[in-house]
C-alpha positions as CSV (number, residue, x, y, z in Angstrom):
1,M,43.2,-0.5,-10.7
2,N,41.1,-1.8,-13.0
3,I,37.9,-1.0,-15.2
4,V,35.8,-3.3,-13.0
5,E,37.0,-2.3,-9.7
6,Q,36.6,1.3,-10.8
7,E,33.2,0.6,-11.8
8,T,32.3,-1.6,-7.9
9,I,34.2,2.2,-6.2
10,G,31.5,4.4,-8.2
11,I,28.8,2.1,-7.6
12,I,29.4,2.4,-3.5
13,V,30.5,6.0,-3.9
14,L,26.8,6.4,-5.4
15,T,24.8,4.4,-3.3
16,L,26.5,6.2,-0.2
17,Q,25.6,9.5,-2.0
18,M,21.9,8.9,-2.9
19,T,21.1,7.6,1.1
20,L,23.0,9.9,2.7
21,L,20.8,12.7,0.5
22,A,17.9,11.0,1.4
23,T,17.9,10.7,5.2
24,A,19.3,14.0,6.2
25,M,16.1,15.8,3.8
26,S,13.8,13.4,4.8
27,C,14.9,13.3,9.0
28,V,15.2,17.4,7.9
29,I,11.3,17.1,7.2
30,G,10.0,13.5,9.3
31,I,11.0,14.9,11.9
32,P,9.6,18.3,13.0
33,L,6.2,16.3,11.3
34,G,6.6,13.7,14.0
35,L,6.7,16.2,16.4
36,L,4.3,18.6,15.0
37,L,1.8,15.6,14.7
38,D,2.0,14.8,18.1
39,K,1.4,18.3,20.0
40,A,-0.8,20.2,17.4
41,S,-5.0,18.9,17.9
42,F,-7.1,19.4,14.8
43,P,-9.7,17.4,13.4
44,G,-8.7,14.4,11.5
45,K,-5.5,13.9,13.3
46,R,-6.2,10.6,13.7
47,V,-7.1,10.0,9.7
48,V,-3.5,11.8,9.4
49,V,-2.1,9.5,12.0
50,L,-3.5,6.4,10.1
51,I,-2.5,7.6,6.7
52,N,1.2,8.0,7.9
53,R,0.9,4.2,9.0
54,T,0.0,3.5,5.9
55,L,2.7,4.8,4.0
56,M,5.3,3.8,6.1
57,A,4.0,0.2,5.3
58,A,3.7,0.8,1.8
59,P,5.3,-1.3,-0.9
60,P,8.8,0.5,-2.7
61,V,7.3,-0.2,-5.9
62,V,4.2,1.7,-5.4
63,I,6.7,4.4,-4.6
64,G,9.0,4.0,-8.0
65,L,5.6,4.1,-10.0
66,V,4.0,7.4,-8.8
67,V,7.4,8.7,-8.7
68,Y,8.2,7.4,-12.5
69,L,4.3,8.6,-13.6
70,I,5.3,12.2,-12.1
71,L,8.5,12.9,-13.4
72,M,7.3,11.0,-16.7
73,R,7.9,12.9,-19.8
74,N,4.1,14.2,-19.9
75,G,3.8,14.0,-15.9
76,P,3.8,16.9,-13.7
77,L,6.9,17.6,-13.0
78,G,8.3,16.5,-17.0
79,F,9.8,19.4,-17.7
80,L,12.6,18.9,-15.3
81,G,13.8,15.8,-17.0
82,W,14.8,14.1,-13.7
83,L,14.1,10.4,-14.9
84,F,16.1,8.7,-14.9
85,T,18.4,9.9,-13.2
86,F,20.8,10.0,-9.7
87,E,17.4,13.4,-8.9
88,A,14.1,10.5,-9.1
89,M,16.3,7.8,-6.8
90,V,16.5,10.3,-4.4
91,I,13.1,11.9,-4.6
92,A,11.9,7.9,-4.4
93,Q,14.0,7.4,-1.6
94,T,12.6,10.7,0.2
95,I,9.5,9.9,-0.1
96,L,10.0,6.4,1.2
97,I,11.5,7.0,4.9
98,T,9.8,9.8,5.6
99,P,7.0,8.3,7.1
100,I,8.7,6.1,8.6
101,I,11.5,8.6,10.0
102,C,7.8,10.8,11.4
103,G,6.3,8.0,13.0
104,I,8.8,6.8,14.5
105,V,9.3,10.0,16.2
106,Y,5.4,11.0,16.6
107,T,5.1,7.6,18.7
108,A,7.7,8.7,20.9
109,S,7.1,11.7,20.9
110,E,3.1,10.8,22.5
111,R,4.7,8.3,24.3
112,S,6.4,11.2,26.7
113,A,6.5,15.1,25.3
114,K,3.6,15.6,27.1
115,N,5.1,15.3,30.4
116,I,8.6,16.3,28.8
117,R,6.5,19.4,28.1
118,A,4.7,19.4,32.0
119,F,8.1,19.5,33.5
120,A,9.4,22.8,31.5
121,T,6.6,24.7,32.2
122,T,7.2,24.3,36.2
123,M,11.1,25.5,35.9
124,G,9.7,28.3,33.4
125,A,10.9,27.1,30.8
126,N,9.9,29.5,27.6
127,K,9.0,28.2,24.1
128,I,11.3,28.1,22.6
129,Q,13.3,26.0,25.3
130,T,11.0,23.4,26.1
131,E,10.5,22.3,22.4
132,W,14.5,22.0,22.9
133,L,14.1,19.9,26.0
134,V,11.4,17.7,24.0
135,I,14.4,16.8,21.4
136,K,17.0,16.5,23.9
137,E,14.8,14.2,25.5
138,L,14.0,12.2,22.6
139,S,17.1,12.2,21.1
140,N,17.5,8.1,21.4
141,E,14.1,7.6,19.7
142,I,14.9,10.6,16.9
143,Y,18.4,8.0,16.2
144,F,17.1,5.1,16.2
145,A,14.4,7.0,13.5
146,A,16.6,8.1,11.7
147,V,19.1,4.8,11.7
148,A,15.9,3.0,10.8
149,G,15.4,5.5,7.5
150,F,18.9,4.8,6.6
151,G,18.8,1.2,6.8
152,R,15.9,1.5,4.5
153,A,16.6,3.4,2.8
154,M,20.3,2.0,1.7
155,S,18.0,-1.4,1.5
156,E,15.8,-0.4,-1.5
157,V,14.9,-2.2,-4.8
158,G,11.9,-2.1,-6.4
159,A,11.0,2.2,-6.2
160,I,14.8,3.7,-7.5
161,M,14.8,0.2,-10.1
162,I,12.2,2.5,-11.5
163,V,13.0,5.5,-11.3
164,G,16.9,5.5,-12.4
165,G,16.8,2.8,-14.6
166,N,20.0,0.9,-13.4
167,I,21.9,2.6,-16.1
168,R,25.7,1.0,-15.5
169,Y,28.0,4.2,-14.9
170,H,24.7,6.8,-14.2
171,T,22.2,5.2,-11.4
172,R,23.4,2.0,-10.8
173,V,23.9,0.9,-6.7
174,M,25.0,-1.5,-4.9
175,T,20.9,-2.9,-4.5
176,T,20.3,-3.2,-8.1
177,T,23.8,-4.0,-9.3
178,I,22.9,-7.1,-6.7
179,A,20.0,-7.9,-8.1
180,L,21.4,-7.6,-11.7
181,L,24.9,-9.7,-10.6
182,R,22.4,-12.4,-9.3
183,N,19.9,-12.6,-12.4
184,R,23.5,-13.0,-14.6
185,G,24.7,-15.8,-11.9
186,E,27.6,-13.8,-10.9
187,I,27.1,-14.8,-7.2
188,N,30.7,-14.2,-5.9
189,Q,30.8,-10.7,-7.1
190,A,27.5,-9.9,-5.8
191,V,28.1,-12.0,-2.0
192,F,31.0,-9.1,-2.4
193,L,28.6,-6.4,-2.6
194,G,26.5,-7.3,-0.1
195,I,29.0,-8.1,2.8
196,V,30.0,-4.0,2.0
197,L,26.3,-3.1,1.8
198,M,26.5,-5.4,5.8
199,I,29.7,-3.3,6.9
200,I,28.6,0.3,5.2
201,A,25.9,-0.3,7.8
202,L,28.2,-1.7,11.1
203,L,30.4,1.8,9.6
204,V,26.9,3.9,10.3
205,Q,26.0,2.3,14.1
206,V,29.6,2.7,15.1
207,I,30.3,6.5,14.1
208,A,26.4,7.2,14.9
209,G,26.9,5.5,18.6
210,A,30.5,6.9,19.0
211,L,28.8,10.9,18.4
212,R,25.9,10.1,20.6
213,R,28.7,8.8,23.6
214,R,30.0,11.9,23.2
215,E,27.4,14.5,23.2
216,R,26.2,12.6,26.4
217,R,29.4,13.2,27.7
218,T,29.6,17.3,27.2
219,D,26.4,17.4,28.7
220,E,28.0,15.9,31.6
221,N,30.1,18.0,31.7
222,F,27.7,21.0,31.9
């Protein structure tokens, strides 16, 4: 295996690590927030929903700039020394896709959760059982939210370019590498990495679909 092949594999592995970690963190934050935002009633709720929907469409370079200002040497978290690191890219990705996951889950919950909770109450379910039923009934929408977040993170360039710096062997991922190769005129290698990105996206869909089918079969058996 030559140096170019080793570097390409390293870029692919780093991309997967960053995307999966950011997606997992965003799901842990965004899914409960989406469910809670639907269930809770408080003054200014419409404003919060509007802010979340605005963040769903926030330009990635703006998110990257905000994270850069926070992590820069004179910024609030500059003492961490995370600027131009893997951690900075994960933070930017998490901030970018959490509103997307939260918004999708909130919309689905707003449409269906009230009826699900009413049904659970009539069946004598307690609060924990009721919320668990809501999650199970909204599993398709939650799955879609997670996949949408993963896809958004996988395709991101601007934010991670700003906070990661596209440093060779350290913060260079597939999308920033494709942009770099295009600028260099190395189109064939850029196309190859683009195909790899699409294959990864397809594999994620296949694996997630298989897990969901297995889960449905398990539920049917019980």
